[in-house]
Residue, then its C-alpha position, 0 to 999 in steps of 0.5 A: m225152843v219155840v216162840a211160846e217159850f219166849t213170849k211176853h204176856g200181860i203187856p198193856v194193850l191200847a184201844p184205838d179210842t184210848l186218849l193219848e193223854e191217858v198213855f204214859l211210857e212208864d206204864f210199859s215195863d222193861g223199856l218197851i217202846y212199842a205198845p200193841v193196839v188192839q180192837d175187838g181182839s184184832f191186832l192193829g199195830f204198834l204205837f211208837l211210845e217215844d213220839l207220844d209227847i209230839q203226838k199229844e200236841t196235835l192228836k187226841t186218840v191212839g187211833q189217830c196216830q200212825l201205827e207201826k204195822a207188823v205185816h208178819s206175826l208169829k205163832g207160839s208153835q214156831h221155832i225161834f229160828e223162824a222168827l229171825p228173818i221175820f224181824q229182819t223183814v218187818g224192821l221192828p224190835v218187837l213182833p206180835v204173837l197170835g193165838d189159835d183164834g187170831g187174837l194177840d197172845g203176847i209179844l216177842r222182843v228181839e232182845s229175847l232172841m239175842a239172850v237165847f243165843s248169847e246164853s247158849y252152850a256154843f256162845q258160852t264155851l271158850g273157843a275161837v271163830l274162823v270164817l270161810s268163803i266157799p262156793a255154794i255148790q261145794y259147801s258141805l258141813s259134814e266135810i268141814s266138820r270132818l276136817v276140824e275133828a281130825n284136829q281133835a276139835k269140834v264145831l260148836s255152831v255155824l252161821v252161813e250167809s251169802d258172800p257180798i263180794l263173791n255172789q256164788n259163795f257162802l261165808v261160813h262162820l264157825k265157832i270151834n271149841q279150841p282157843d288156837l286154830s292154827r292146826v285147823v286152819a292149816t288142814l283146811e287150807r291144805f284141802e284148798y278152803n279159803v280161810l278169810e278170817v281167824h278170831q282167837s284170843i291167843e297167839a299161834s301155838s309155840i310149834d308154829k311160832e318156832r317154825f316162823d322163827q326158823l323161817m325168819r332166821y333162814l331169810g336172815i330177817 
């Protein structure tokens, strides 16, 4: 899963001396609104096409426009996981992909990455999601997986981020291949894991519901 596999080639490029009156949104397929600007093989930036009508009233050429600078670029050999933080840093929905000679080889759109993840086995497989808050120093994916697998379940994917409330903690998002996570949650909590959220499409298992009903009867509720 390298960048080259998802690079879009053959995108029309603009030169700085291209007249704005010769640039049309329709020339860029698939809803692309950032056109690459290239001079002598060097990538200069992207022209934001949705501002064309306004710019045509006051400017004459592409070179006179304020271009969106992509201070970071990609190589086709990079893994797509490396591209995600670059998109975040640059703040654009498109990034230039440069060849070995430094010239523009194509572009990578953030939609392409989203499609990769949404079509992956982990996202397509039925299951449920839970979120843990764990002190960073105690985080061990192997230990979490062991506890999950003790309940005949498997961790399909993991997303780890900083906890915005507890700075020393990780928020660990787990996609698990079981629609009912009640037993997994019980096991994790028994080992003192802090389960913040559980997202599942079914109600608690009949056994857990029965236990809950018994408790309610005991309390006289």
